[in-house]
N, C-alpha and C positions, 0 to 999 in steps of 0.2 A: 211325460216321463214320471208322473206322480205315482204310477202303479209299481215302479221298480224301486225296491228298497235300497239298492246299492248305487243309485244315481242321485247326485245332488241337484239343487235348483238350477244350476247352470248346465246340467246335462253331463257332468263329469262323474267318473267312477269315484265312489266314496264308501268308506266303511260306515255301517250303521252305528249311530251313537246310542248306546244302550245305558248310558250313565244315569239317566233319570227313571229308568224302568224299575219296577218292583220285582225282586226275585220270587220265583214260584217253582214248585216241583214240576219238572218237565220230563216227559218220557216220549221216546220215539221207537218205532219198530220198522225195519226195512227187510225186504226179501230179495234174494237173488236165486235164479234157477239156472242150474247147469245140466246140460244134456250130454251124455256120453253113450258109447255103443254098449250093447248087451254084455260083451265080454268084460269090459272095464267095470260095468255096473255089478256084475256077479262077483268080481274080485273085491270090489269095495264092500259089497254086502257081507262077504266072508272075511273082511278085514285082512285080505291077502296082499295088499299093496303097502309095503313099508320100504321107505327109501332111507338114505343116510340122514335126511332131514327129519324122519319119523313117520308115524302113521299119517295117512293123508288127511283125514278129518280132524284129528287132534292138532296137526300142524296148521291147518287152515283156520281153526278156531283161534289159536294163538296169534297168527298173522293178522286176522281180522280185528282182534282186540287191540293189538299194537298199533294198527293203522288208525282205528277209531280214536285212540288216545292222541294221535298226531294230526288230526283233521285240520286244526288251525294252521299247521305248517304246510298243508297240501293244497288247500282251497284258498285262493286269493280273497282277501277281505273277510274271511270267516274268523270269528272271534275264537281265540284259544280259550277253552274252558276245561276245567277239571271235572271229569265224569265221576259220579257217585257209584255207578255200576255199568258194566257192559257184559252182556251175555249173548253168546252165539250158539245156536243149535244147528246141527246138520243132520238131515235124514233123507232117506229115499222115499218119495211120496208114492201115492197110488198110481200115478202116471209114469212111473219109472224114471223120475227126474230127481236130481240132487237138489233139495230145497234147503236153502240157508236163510236163517232168520237171525237178525241182529237186533237186540233191544238194548237201548242205552237210556240211562236216567241221570238227571242232574238237578240240583237246586240252584237256579241261576237267573240272570236277567235276559238270557237269550236261549233260543231253542237248541235242540240236540239232534234234529233230524239228519243233518249232514254227517254227524258221527255215526249214526245207525246206517246210513247209506254207504259210507266209506267202509265200515266194518263188514257189511254184507258183500260189497264189491271186491274187496281185497281177499276175503275168504274164498270167494268164487274164483278169482284169479289164481290163488294158491292151489286150489283143486286142479285147475287147468295145468299149471306148471308141473305139478307132481305126477299128473297122468299123461302128459304130452309124449313121453317116451313110448307109450303104448299106442297112441293115435293122436294126430292133430285134428281129427274130426270131432272136436269138442266145441259145443256152443254154449256161451253164456247168453241166454235168450231174454232174460228179464231181470231188471233190478228196479225196484219200486218202493216207495214209502207205503207202508201198510197203515200206520196210525201215528198220531202225535197228539199229546195233551199238554196243557199247562201254559200256553202262550195266548195271543189274542184270540185265535180260533183253534179249536180242536179239529182233527181230521181223522176220518176212518174210511179206508178204501172199501168200496162195495163191489163185490164180484157179481 
């Protein structure tokens, strides 16, 4: 079980002790892809979907940032950390998919990839929630870490 960071020597679930680690600048980016039908996509492109919650993409950005800030409360054993920055972009890509990118940064003893993943995930779920009245045939088909820097190992997703 040495490979799992959240398991102690006795094989029990444990929070990682980061007390002796040196803080570094850490950045992580995550992506979520949402697929909707052409009619919804056209309305989103023309910014025609506004609900009492607000415009779809603007509301999803706020929801994603709020969720990323609360990651330590959502994921068991995840350290609560104060983020230095969280940025979410949403655009329609060349494949006619809604592409959500969440980038989070912090100067800390532990990584920030879970915050980026949560931010992208909740933004995608918010798009779903706000468009479901038009169709339930919406697919969140991919959520993945794109990159991370500043810890033991940097990571870059290669396509």
